[in-house]
N, C-alpha and C positions, 0 to 999 in steps of 0.2 A: 460230246463231240470231236473229240480228238479221236476217239476210237476208231471213228467214222474213215479216218487220214489212214489207217493199219491197211483198209483192203484196198484203198489205190497205191499205196504204197507197194502192197505184193505185186499189185501187177505191174508197177515200174521195176520192180526189183528181176524181172525176168529180161528187160532191155537193158537194165546194169550189168547182169550177170554174162549176157552176150557180152557184154564190151568189154569185161573184166577179163573173159576167157582168151582175149586177144591182148589184154593190156600187157602181159609178161612179156611178149617176143617184141613188142611196139613203144616207141620213145615217148615216155611218159611227158605231159604237156609241163609239168613242172622242172623237167630236167633234170632228175636227180642223178648226180654223175658215181657212180659204182667204180671207184679205182680200180680194181682189180679187171674191170672188163674194158676199160677205157683206155690202161696203160699196158706196156710190154710185160712180158714177166720176163725170170730169170736169163740173162744171156750167157753163153758159156764162154764165149771169147770175148777178151778185151786187151786193150794194147798197155796196160798198165802192167809194172813192173812185180806187180805183186806184195810189194812190202807191206802197204797199208791197206785199208779195209776198202774192199771191192764190191758194190752192191746195187742191184737195180730198182731198189725203194730210195726214197728221197732220205736225205741225212740232215738232221738238226743237231748243231754243235754247241754247246753252252758253256762260257768258262766264267766264273765268278771270281778269278781273281784269287784265288785262295780262300774265300769265306765260304765261311758251313752256312748252308740253305737254311732257313728258319723253318719252323713248321712240325717238329717232333714234338711228340705228346711228352707232359710233365706229368707227374703220378705224383700222389702225395705218400704217407706212412702206410698208409691201407691200401696201395697197390690201385687209388681211384684216380683217374683221369681229373686234374683240376685246369689243365691250360696247354697251350704249346708255346714251344721255344721262339724266341725273336731276334733279329739280328744284332749286331754290335751297337745300335744306335736306336735299340728298342720299337724298330720297326717287323712290321708282320712278314715283309716282304724286301729281299737283297737285290743290289745290282747285279747287271750280267750282262754278258757280250753275247748273243745272241748269232748264228750263222744256219741258213737254209741252204743249202744244195740240191737240186732238183732237176737235172739235164733229163732231155727230153730225149733223146735220140741215141744217148750213151750210159755206161754205167755211172755213177756215183763215187769219188773218192774225197778224203778230207782235204786235198790238196787242189780241188778242183775250184774254179773260179765262183763264188758265189751266187744266187740268185738275190740273197736277201741277207745284209749285214746291216743289225742295229742294236743298240742298246734294249735293254728291257729289268723287268722286276720277276723274281722268282720265288716261290715258297713251297714246300711241301702241300700236298691235297688229298684229300678225302677223309672218309670217317675210319671204319675198319682197316680200309687199305694204309690208311697210316703206320701201320703194326707191321706191314710186309718189309721183307729187306731188298726187295723192286719198288722205289717208291714211286707215286704218282706226281706229276708236278702242274702248277698252276704259273703259266708264264702269258707277262704283258710287254707288249711293245712300246717302249717309249722315246721320244725325242730327248734332242740333248738336255734339255730342261725338265726334263723330269715328265714333263704331261704325255698323255698317250697318244699312241697314234697307230691309225689303221693299215694292216698292209694284207694284200691278199697272198695265201700261201698253198701252194701244191694245188692250185688250182681252184683252191676255196675261195669263196669272197671276202673283200677284204675286213679285218676285225682287228681289235688288237689285245683282246684276251682268249686264249686258248687253255686249254686241259692238256696236258701230256698224261693220257691214262696208259699204264703201264700192266700187261696181265700177268699175273701171279699167282693168287688164286684159281684166274682163268686159265686150265693147263692147255686148251685148244687153242687159245689166244686170240680167237675170234668173234666172241660173243658181241662185244659192243661195235664193234665195225660190221658185223652180219645185222643184228637187230636194229640198228640205227638207219642201215641203208633201206632196210626192209619196211621199217617205219615210216621212213621218209616219202616211200611210194603210196602207201596207204592214208597217211596224213597229209595235212596241209604243210605242216612243218616238221620237221626233226633235226638235230644238229648234225651237221656236215662232219665227215671224217676222212682222216686219211692214215693208211699203216706209213711208218718210218722207223730208221733204226736212230740212236741216240749216243752223242757222245758227251760225257759230262766230265769237264775238267782234265780232258787228255782219257776217261777210263771209258772203254765201250761199255755200254749200259742195254743194250739188245733191242727188242722189238718193241716200237709203242706205236697206239695210237692218236697223232694228233686231234682234237676235237675241238669244233667249234660249241663256246660255251652259251647258254640260255641269256643273253643279253642281247639288247638292240642298238640302233646307232645309225647313221645315215648310211651304211656302205653294208648292214646285216639285212640278211636275207628275212630274220625277224623284224620288217621294217616298220616297227612300231613309232608312235607321234612322240616327239619330244615334247617335255614339258613348254606349255604355253606361257610366255612371259605376261605377268598379271592376271593370271587366271590359275587354278587348281588342275587345270584338266593335264590329261597327260596318258599316254599309253602306260601301261606297268607288268609286269612279271613277279609273279610271288613264289616263294617257295615253302613249302612244309619240311622240315627237316629239324635239325637243333640249333637253329637260330642263327643270328649275322655277328660277329665281336663288335661290329658297329653299330653301339645304341640306337642310331635313328633309323636303322632299317627294322627294327624287330618292332610288330605289333602286334596285337591282340584281338579277335576277331570275335564275333558271335559263338563260334562253336567251341572255342577256346571259354570263355566266361559261360559257356552254357556246360560245359564237362563232355561235350561231345569229339574234341581232340585235343588230346593230351600232349601233341607235338608243338613245338616253335614256329610262329610264321613270320619268313623277314621279307624284305621288298629286295629282288635282285635289279630291278632295272625300274625306276632310274639309276643311277649311281650314286652315292651317298652325295657326292658334292655339288648333283643338282637337285637333292631334296631339301625342301623345307619342312618346318613342322605342319602347316598348313596341308599342303601336298601330302604328307603322313598321313594325317587326320580325313582327308578326302578318300584316299585310296582303303585306308580302314573301314571307313564307315561303308564305301561301295563293294568292298567285300563282306562287311557283316549283313546290307541288306540282303545280297545276294543270299546269305546263309539262312538269314530269318523266314525269307520267302519259302527255302527249300525244308527247311525243318515244320513249316506252320500246318495247320490242317489244311490249307489252301494250297499245296504243294503240287496238285494236280488237276486244278480247274482250269476253264477258259481263261479266265481274266485274269489269275494269279501265279497260272501255272510254270514252274522252273524253266521250261523251254523259252521263257520270254527273257532269260538270263544268261542262259549258255546256249554253245552250239551243240547242237545235242549229237550230233553226227560225230565230234571231236571227240567226246566223252565217252561215246561207245568203241569207237577204235582205241582208243585207249585201255577201254576196260577190257577188251580182246586181245590185244596184244599181249600186253601184262600175264592175262588170265594164259594164254596159251605155253606164254612160257615160263609160267610160276615165277613170274618177278614179284614178290613177295613185300619188297621194300616199298614199291609203290602204292601209294596210299596214305603214308604216313612217312617214308624218309623218301629224298631225294624225289619230292615230287612237286612241280611245276605247271602252273595256270598263269596264263597270260590274258591280256585286253587290249584293246585299242580303244582310243575314244568314241563314243557312238559305239562301238561293238560289243560281242559277247564274250564271252569268258570259254576259252579253248584251252587245251591239255596240250601238254609236250611230252614225250618222254626222255627217259635219263637214266643211264647205268644199268647194265646187264651183265653185271660182273657176277651174280650171284645166280640167276637164271639159267632154267634148263637144268634141273638138277645138281645145282652147283650151290645149294642155300645148307644152312646150316641146323635147320629147324625142321620140325616134325610135316610142318606145311606144304614142305617141299613135295612131297607124294604127287604122284599123278592124278590118283583119284581123289579131286576136293576142287572145292572154288573158293577163294577168298575175301576177295576183294568189295563184297558186299556187304562188309563186315564193317570197313574202312570209311570214315569222315562223309566225304558228300556222297558215296556210292551207298551208303546205308540207305538213304533216302531213295534215289533213283532206283533201286533196283527194286522197290517199292512200288513202284509205277508199271503196270502190265506193259504201256506202251513201250519203257524204253525197254523192258526185258524183251520185246519181239524184237524192236530195230537190232537187239545185240545179236537174237538168234537168225532174222535174217541176213545181216551184214556177214555173220560166222560163215552162213551156207556157203555167202559170195565170196569170201576170201581162200574158202577151201578148195576153190579150186582156179585158184591165181597163188596170189603170195604166199600163201599158208598151207599148200597143198603141199605133200612129201615128195613130189617129185621134185617140184620147183626148189624146195628148200635144199634137199639132198643134193642137187646140181651145183646150187650156190655155195654149197660148203667146199664140194668139189675144185669148182674154179676157185674160190679162195684159197686153198689150202696149194693147190697148183701155183698160182701166182705167187705166194710166199715164199716158194722155194727154199733155197738155202737160208735165208733169212731164219726159218725157223731152226736148224743146228746149231747158229750162231747164237741166238738167242738163249739157247740151253745147254750151249757149252759155258755160259755166265750162271746161270738160273735152274740147270738139271739137277742140282741137287734136291728139289724144291719136290720133288717128286717120292723121296722118301720120306716127307711130311705128311702127317694124316691131318690136312687143315678142317675136313669136315666131318660130321659126325652120320651114321657109324665109317668106323675105318676102312669097310669093305669098299665105301663108296667112291674112295681117292683114289683116281686113275694113276696108273704106275708108268706110263709114257704117253708121250703126244699122241701118238695113233689111237689109245685106248682112251684119252680126252676127247676126240673128234668122235669115237664109236660110241662113247657115251652119249652126246648128243643127240646123233643121229636116233640110239635107242629110245630117246626121252623125244624124241618128234614123233616117232611112230608112234609110240605108246599113249603118250599124250593126245594126239591126236586121235586116235582110236575112241579114247574114253570121251572127250569132248563132243565128238561126231554122235555119241551115241546116249551122253547124257547131260549135254549143256542145257536140256529143257528144266533139268531141274531147277534152275534160278525163278523157273515161273510161280514156284512155291513161297518166295519172299515176296511177292507181289498178290497171293492171292487175298480176297477178301477177310478170310477168317482170321489171317495173320493181321491184319492193317485195321481192324473195324476203329482203333482208337484214331485212327489219319485220316481215315474215308468217311464221307459221308453218304 
């Protein structure tokens, strides 16, 4: 029965394509804010004395009162990571004072009247990026009593927790900003992002991307139902990665038990303070029930098909975005899925630091598909209906948000917006161009211009190859390959 839907969907696609062709130039109903389009660019004239930092970008100033920020990797005698440093009180995060300066009609300076001053918590964040000289940070806004406090920042909705991504491996500086925003146009939800410059303990740290973390709350755009008192019902976010340092957050779902997934799964929302053993058990069971159905012989039947559990369009868009960018952490690391009470599972993108030919493995090659090997997509791509949806959706997006014209213009506009902030960043971190951080060595750009052109070249070659070869995805759903799954 489901295959009858394909014909109807194909007809509907003609109408959808016509709409999407104009979508690039009209306001998206979800009102995705692209900072470089909404804010003014570099301003050549300023009345300041020139004795302090003067920037058109927002400023974040963090002071830890001399305390060392925890989160540095700790290694054993065999050079194996065994944990991370903590603060003087044994805590994963240390206290700090955070100032945000974001003038709307003039340049920003450290001495300006701040838009936000708050106490907060901070630690080093990331996996491989913890080892970079330019650190990324997790910050949480707090009240005087130490409880979390939501604040709107730089035009983004109020939230208490933010990631400060410091591009270092990404010499273009733009990957996360660019792809989060484009994903936000394509998918129902993608984290908000804003460029800013950071001063930490009186030292200029360069260009950062302030990023909304994938957690929920009353003021979050990912407005999931909070835990219902007296029940085991809640909206929730789970993550496939290396697990949480908070034991109650770590869960073992069916795919781990059945050796279909060798990564850890943890609950990102609700927060640990709102989790009970009963609520954790309920979430674990619900995720496992979905996975059991997906990996069963009934995965593609009308009565028990996987589409009863997931928002298929969300999984399709996630597949396309991460394949187009060769973002191959997706599906086994930094992989987020969320579900509201009574709703279906949806995917959300995260971390494009290694995307677009910035990955350190052979699978970065442009002539390649990878996600069909990873966890849930291993089964989804066994279904021709799913693969056909991928093919049709990809064709639509290549006329709009994934067109080479749109992407190149996007790059041009972002680089123009950043202006002198690029040189300021590399006045601190420019030595990284001398380091061969990815293999083989010839893939490492030696200037910012070369790094940007690397993305342009990648987009051209990857798009051309996918246009001509994406239909090979159908081999994974061919009857001859899936006899043991299909009746």
